N, C-alpha and C positions, 0 to 999 in steps of 0.2 A: 835503409831509410833513404828516401829521396824526395826532393821537392818537385812538384809538377803543377799542372793546371788542369782542373776538372772541367770538362765541357758538359754543360747542362743547358736546358732550355727553361725559360721562366721569366719571372718578374724582375724589374729593376727596383732597387731599394729606394732610390731618391735621396735627396739631401736631408740632413738632420734639421729639425725645426728650430726656430729662433724664439718661440714663445714659451716661457716657463709654465709647466703644469703645476698649478697651485694646489691641486688635490690629486688623488689617485686617478689613473686612467679610467678605472671602473670601480664602482662601490663593492664592498665585500659581498660575496655571493652567499655565504652562510650567515644567517642572522640569529638562529636559535640553536642551542646545544642541549642535548638530552640530559635529564636529571641524573642519569646513570654516570655521566662524566665525572671522574674523580677530581678532587680539588686541585691536584698538581696539573692535570690536563687543562682545567679552566684557567689556571694561572698562566700557563704557557700560551693559551689562546688569546688571553687579554694582553699579552706582551708583544711589542715589536712591530706591529703592522705599520708599514710606511704610510705617512700622510701625503707624500709627494715623491715622484721619481727624481726630483731635483737632487743633485745638480746635473742630471742627465737630460739631454734633449729627447724629444719624441721623434720617432721615425714614422710619419703618417702619410708621406707622399709617394709611396710605392704604387706600382700599377698592376694590372692583371695581364700584362703582355706575355708574349711567347718569344722572348729575345734569345739570341744565342749568347750565352754567358761563358766566360772562362774564369773559374774561381781558383785562387791560389790554394794549393793542397799539399799535404805531406802524406806520403805512403810509408807504412811499416809493413814489411813482408819477410817472413821467415820460411817460406815454402809450404807452410801449413795454413797460415792465416794471412790475410791482407787487410789492414786497417787503413781507411782513408779519412783524414782529418782536415777540416776547414778552419785554419787559424783565423781567417778574416771574418768568420761568422761564429764568434763565441767558442772556437775550438770544437765545434760540433763534429762528432764522429759520424760521418756521412754513411759509411759502409763498413761492414765487417764480413769478409767473405771466407768461407771454408773452402780452401783450394783443392783439397783431396776430393771432397764431395761435389765441388763446383756449385756450392749453395750459398746464397746470400742469407745471413743470419738475422739481419735487421729489416725493417721496412724502409725502403728507399723510394721516395716519390718520383714519378716520371718527370715532374716539373717542380721548380722552386716557386712556391706560392706563399705570399705573405697575407696575414690577417691580424686584426687587433686583438691579440691574445696576450701580449707581453706587458711587462711593467712599463715599458716605454713604447707600447703599441706594436710595432712590427714583430711578427713571430712566424716561423715556418715549421711544418711537420717533418718528421722523419729522423732516423738515426738515433744518436744518444746525445742528450743535452745535459750540461753541468750547471745546475741552478743554485747560485749563492745570492743571498740578499733578503728577500721577503716573499710572502705568499704570492705565487704567480711565476711566470716565466721571467728569468733573470734579465736585468738591464744589459747584460753582456751578450745576449742572444745574437744581435746583429752588429756587434762591435768586435774589433780585432783583439786578439790576445798575443802576447809575446810567445815565441816558440823557439826552442833551441835543441840541439842534439846534446845529450849527456850520456855518460857511461852508466851501464847497468849490468847486472849479473848475467843477462842473457844476450849481451851485445848492446848495440846502441838503443837508447831509450829517447822518447820525445818528451820534453818538458814544456808545459804551457803554464803561463802565469799572467796575472794582472792585478791591479789595485781596484777593488770594487768600491765606488765612491759614495754610494748611499749609506754604507756601513763603515767605510774606511777600514776594510779588511783586505788582506792579501790572500789571493787564491793561487795555489800551485797544484798542478796535476802532472804526474809522471806516467807516461804510457809505455808499456813494455810488452813484447810478445814472449810468452813462455810456453813453448810447445804449441798445443792447440788452444791456449787460453790467452786472452788479453788481460793484463793486469794494469789497473789504474790506481796509483797511490796518490792520495790527496792530503794536503794539509791546508788549514785555514789559520792565518796568523792575525792576532789582534795586536797592532803595533803600539797601542795607547794604554794608559793606565786605567781608563774607565771601562767597566764591563759593557758588553754590547749584545743585542739580540743575535742569535745564530739560527739561520735558516739555510738548509742545504738539502736538495733532492736531485738525484740522477733520474732523468726521464728517458725511457727506452721505448722507441716505437717498434712494434713487431707486426708482421703481416697477420691479418685476420681472415680466416676462411670460415665456412659455415660450421666447421667442427674444431676450430682452434680452441684449446683449453688452457686456462691460466691457473697455475697451481702454486700453493705454498702451504706451510704447516700452520693452519689456523682453524679454529672452530667458530670464531666470531670476528667481526670487522666493524669499523665505524663507517657508516654509509652517509654520503651527502650527495645531493643532486641540485638541480637548478630551482627547486622549490625553497631552498634556503635553510634546511634543517640538517643537523648532524645527529645521527642515531646509531645505537649499537644493534647489530643484527647478527643472526646466525649465518654461518658459512657452510655450504653454499646457501645463499639467501634467495628464496623464491620471490622475485619481484612480480611474478605473474604465475598463474596456475601451471604447475608442473614444469617450470622453467628453472634451470640451474644456471646461475649467472657466472659460474666458472667457464661457461661457454659464452664469450662476449657477444657473439652474433645472435644468440637467442634472447638477449635482454631487450626489453621494450624501450626503456628510457636511458638516456645518458646518465652516468653516475660514477662516483669515486667510491672505491672500497679500500679502506685503510685497515690492513689485516693485523690482528693481535697474534703475531707469529709465535709459535711454540719453539723457542730456540733450542730446546733439548732435542728436537726432531729435525732441526736444520734451519739455517738462516738463509733463505733464498726466495726468489720468485722466478717462475719459469713459464714459458709458453710452449705447448706441445701440440703436434698434429696427430690425427688418427693413426698414422703409420709409425708413431713413436718418436719421430725426429722433432727436435725442438731447440730452444735457446734458453739459457738461464743466467741469472745474475746472483752472486753471493758476495759476502763482504765480511770484514772483521767486525768486532763487536760494536764499535762506535757508530756504525751505520745500521741502525736496527729497525727502522720503519720500512714497511713494504706496502705497495699499493697496486691496484688495478684501476685504470680509467677505461671505460668503454663508451662508445658513442650510442649504441643501441639501434633499434630498428624503427624508432619514431621518424616521421618525415623530416623533422629538423636535424636529427642526428645524421641521417643519410645524406641530407643536403650539405651539411658541413663537411662530411668526408669527401664528397665530390668537389666541394669548393677548395679544399686544401690538397686533395690528392687525386683529382680526376675520378676515375671509376674504381679505384682501389679502396680497400677497407683496411683499417689498422686499429690496433689497440695500444695502450701504453702500460708497461709494467715498470714500477718505479721503486726507488729506495731512498730513505732519508734519515736525518738525525733524530727526528721526533716520530711519534706514532702517526700523527696526521700532519697535513700541510697547513692546517690552521694554526699550528703551534710554532713558537720560537723558543729554542733553548737559550741559555745564556753563556756567553764566552767571557770569562773573567779578564781583567786587565792583564795585558802581556801574555795571555794564554794562547797556546797553539793546540788545535784539535786535528787529529789525523786518522785515516783509515785506508784500507786497500780493498778494492773491488776486483772480482774476477768475472769475466764474461766469456761465454763460449757455447758451442753446440753441445747438446746432450741427446741421448737416445734412451727411451724406455720401451719396455715390451708393449706392443700395440694393444694387447688385451688389458694391460694395466692402465694405459692411457685413457681407456673408455670405462674403467671401473668406477666404483664410488669415489667421491671426492677424497676421502681419507686414504683409500688404497692408491689412488692415482698420485696423490701428494707424497705418499711414502715411497713410491717408485721413483718419482722425480727427485726426492731427497737423496736416494741411493745413487742416482745418476750424477747429481751435482757433487756428492761426496767423492765420487770416482774421478771427476774432472778437476775439482779443487777442494781437497780435504780441508776441513776447518783448521786443524792443527798446523798443516803445512802453510795455509794462508796467513795465520797469525805469526808463524815463524818468519815467513817472507816479509811481513810488514815490519817486524822487529829488526830484521836485517836492513831493510830500506832505511828505517830511522837511524840505525847505527852507522851505516856506510855510505848511503847514496843521497839522502834527502838534501844535504847541504853542498853536494858536488857542484862545482862551477860549470856553467854552460860552456861547451867546447866550441860550438858553432851556432851562430844565430841564424835561424831559418825564416823568421817573420817578426815583425814589430807590432806591438800593441799600441797603447796610448802613451803620451808623455806625462800623464797625470800622477803616476806613482812617483816620478822624480820630483815633481812640484810639491806633492804632499810631504815627501820626506824633507825637502828643503824648508817647508813651513815649520816642520817639527825640529829641524836641526839634527836629523837622524840619518844613519846609513841604511842601505837596503839590507834586509835579512839575508843571511848566507844562502846561497843557492839560486838567487834571482838577481837580476839587474834591471834598473829602471833608467834607460837612457833618455836623452833629449830626443823628442820626436816632433816633426813639423806638423803639429795639429794645434787645436785651440789652447792647449796647455802652455804654449809659448807666451800667450798674452798674460796668463796668470804668473808665469815665471818672471816676466817683465815687471808685473805689479809688485812682486816681492823685492825687486831691485829699485822700486820707486818710479817705474815708467807707467804713466797713466794709460788706461785702457780706452781706446777710441772706437772700438767696434762693439756690436751688441752681443758680447760674450755672455752665455748663460751663467749667472752668478753661482759660485759655491756658497752653500748656506750653513755649513757646520759652525759650531761655536768658535772654533779656532779661526776660521775665515772671518766671521763676524767681528772678532776682536781685531784682526789685522785691518779689515776694511775701515773700522772706526778710527784707526790711526793713519789711514791713507790721506793724501791731499784731496781736497774737495774737487770734484769733477762730475760731469753729467753721469758717467757710468758708475762711479762710486756711489753717488746718491741713489741711482736706480738699483744697484746691487743691494745696498742696505735696505731699500724699500722691499725688494723681493724677500729678503730674509725675515723682516718683521711681518710681512704679509703672510707667509706660510706658518708663522708662529701665532697668528691670530691677533697681532698688534696692529689693527687696521688704521687707527689714527696716525700712528707713527709712519706706517707704510705710505699713507696718503700724503703726508708732509714730505717724505723723501722723494716720492714720484714727482710731486709738484716742483720740488727744488731741482730735480733732474731736468724736467721740461723747461723750467725757467732758464737753465744754463744752455740747453740745446734740445729742442723738441726731438723726440724719437718715437717710433711706432711702439716700441716695447714698453716705455714708461707711460705713454698715453693709454695703451691697452691695460696696464696695471691700474690706472685710475678708472678706466671703464669697468673693469671687473669689480672694483670696490664700490663704484656707483650702483651697480646692479645689486650688490649685497646690501647697500643702504636703501634700496628701493627707489633710488633717484634715476629712473630709467630714461627719462628725457635727456638728462646729462650724459648718461651712458651712450645713448644713440649718437650724440654729438661727438663724444670722445672717440668712438669707434670710427666715425667718418674721418676725423682728423688723423687717426692712426693709419687708416687705409690710404689716405692721400700720400703719406710718407712711405708706405710699403704696399703698393697696389697688387703685388704678385703673391702675397701671403695667403694661402688657402685657409690657414687656421684663423686668421683675422676675418676673412670673408664668412666662414662658417659661423663664427661667434656673432658677428654682426647680424647675419640673417636669422639666427636663432632668437636673438633679442627682438628683432622686428616682428617675427612671427608670434612670439610670446605676447607682444604688445597688441596683436591684432592688426598690424600694419602690413597686410599681405601685398598691397599694391606697391608700397615702398620696397618690400623685399624682392618682388618680381622685377622692379626697375633696377634695383641694385645688381641682381643677377645678370640682367641684360647688358649692363654697363661694364661688367667685369671682363677681364681678359679671357679669351676663348679657352685657354688651358684650364682656367678655374671653372668656367661655365660647363665644360664637358665632363668634369669629374663626377663620379656617381653620387657622392655626397651632396654636391650642389644640385644635381638633377633631382634627388630625393626632396631637397628643400624647395625646389621649383614646384614639384607635385603638391607639396603641402601649401604653398602660396596659392596655386591655382584653386585648390579646394577652398581656401579661405575666401576666395573671390567668387565662389559658387560655380566655377568652371570645371565641374567634376568629370565630364566626358573627356576633356583634354587631359585631366590629371590621370585618369585610369589608362588612357592611351599611352602615356609616357612610362607606365609601369612595365610595359612589354620590353624585354631585353635589358632591364635595369640591372646594373652591377655596381654595388657600393663597395669600393675597393677596401675601405678601412672599417668594414662592418665588424663590430665587437662580438666576442664570444657571449652567447646568451642574449644578444640584442633582439628585442621584439619590435623595433621601430617600424619596419616595413609592414608587418602584419597589423600592428595597431593603427597605422595610418590608413590602410585599406579598409579596416573595419569602420573607421570614421567616414570614409568616402562612400563605401558601398556596404552598409551593414548586411551581414548574412552572405556576402559573396565569398565563395571559397578562395583561399589564398593559393595562387599557382605554385606547384611544387618547386619551381626554380626560385621562388621568393620566400620559401618557408624555412626560416632559420630558427624557429622557436624551439626551445629546449625543454619546456615543461609539459606536463601531461594534461593541462586543463583544456586543451583544444582537441582532445581525442574523444 
C-alpha cells in the first residue's frame, strides 16, 4: 500500500455553497408503485427519504474545464490486482486493474466530470461508490473520508471511515486484496438510542460495449424509469420488440432494474463480454439487493453518457441492503450492521455468455463461486468481525472531516473502537467552539438535528444562533417561528443568509414583492453568490419581470454572467421580452454545468420559444420516451 497522487484531467469542484437547501435537490423520481408491491416494501418506501441534505452544503459551482488535476490517492497492490482509491472524493474506488491480464475491470472515465446527480449536487461517474444515507448518490461523494493503514489477514488493509451527518451514522470500510479478489468489509454504526432509516448501495460502473451482458440469478425485477412508476417485470424484460435488456446497449430507454435474486443459485451481479471475460460483485447475506442501471439508446441517454464520460459508454451494476433503492431499512438504536463484498474478474465460456439468460446466469454463478465461494466469504466476514473490525489504525493516510469529533463531544461519547475522529481544520471548528460557548461569527451552515436544536436553544443570543434556529424550524415546516428567528438575526446583524431565508418564506407566503426586495438586499451583502443570483432571477421571471431579470444579469459579476445556468436564464428573459431570435442564437454552444439528472428545462424552454423546432442533439438531455 502506498499514498500517491493521481494525475487526471477534468473539472474543478469549486467551493461549497453557503445557502442551506430547504428541500431535496430534486423531487422524488418515482411517484407510483405497482399494486403488486408487498406491504413490507411499501412500508420501507414510505420510510426515510430525506427532506433536505442539511447540514451538508451543496457543491454546485463546479466547471466543465479540462484542468490538470492531481488527486490524493491510495494504491493497494499485491502483484495480481491494483486498486486505486480516492479518499478525498468519498473514498471512490477509481480503478481496479487485473495485473496478470493487464485489464481494467471497472469503467474509468477519461476525464473527471461533475453533474447534478448527488444528494448535495456534484457527482461524477466511474469506479465504485459507497452510498450511505438516502435514495440518491451519497452526501459523501465529493467529501473526504478518513483513511488509515490497518492490519489484515492478507497483509495491510485500507480503512476508510466518516460520520455521515444527515443520519448521524458512522460508516467504516476495510479494503483488502486477497489473491485476485478485492474484499471490502463494511459496517454501519448507529451511535444513538433512537432507530434510524438505513440506506446503503454500492454502485459499480462497468464498461458497456454493444454486447456487454449483465447477469444475475433472477426471473423478475422491479423496474423504474423517468416516467415515475415502479413495476414488477419479467427478466429478461423486453422493453422493445425482441430486445433483451440484459444487454444494456440494446435497451431503448434509461431504466433501473432491481432484481429479485434467487439466493439459492447465487448472490451476485456480473458484467460479461462475448469473449467470456467479465467482472462480478458478490457479498454476504446482509447485502441482498442487486440492480442494473442502463442509459439506453434514446438521444437523452446517449447525450448524458457523453456529458459524463466523453465518447465512452458505461452501465452500473449495484448492490444494496434493500430490494430497491426507493426503500429504507431500519437500524435499531445502538445497532451495527455489517457485510463483506468481493469484487473481481471472472471468465465464463463464450458460448454460455451468449446463451439464454438463465443459462448465462448459471455460468456466471459458477464463475463467481469459483472466485469467491459463498461459504468462504461468510467465514471471512465472521473472522473480520472477530479479529480485525476494531483494530486500531496503524498509520493515518488521509483526513476526513472534523464533524465526527464534534458530534461525539455533543453526545459526551467516545469514538467506536477501530476509528478515530480527530480535530480537523474545517468548518467543524466553529461548531466545536460553539460547544465551548464561543459564538459563531461566520455563516456556518447550521446543524439541524434535535440534539443540536436543543443545544442552540441554550446558546447565548447572537445573529448566527437566531439564524441557525430559524433554519431548523424552517426545514421542519414551522414557518412563523422561522420568520421570527430570521428577523431577529437580521435585527442583530444583517446577513445574506438570513435575508435569503426571509425571501424564501415570502415566496411561500405568496408575498413575492417583498421577496424581490429581500433578494436584492441579500445580494447587496453577497454579490458573488451564484445561488442567490439564480434564485433572484427565477423569482423575477416567474413574476413576468423579464426586463428586470435581464438588467440584473447584466449588472452581475462576469463570473456569474458567464455561467451556463445564468445564460439559460438570460435566454428565458429574452423570450419573455419577445426577442426570440436572440434567444435561439444563444442556445448554440450552451453548456449548463449544474444540469440535473432527468432535467427537461432546456427542451421545454426551446419548445416555448420555437414550437415544433427539433432539439439539437447537444442539448437533448431528456430521459423519458414521450418525445420519440
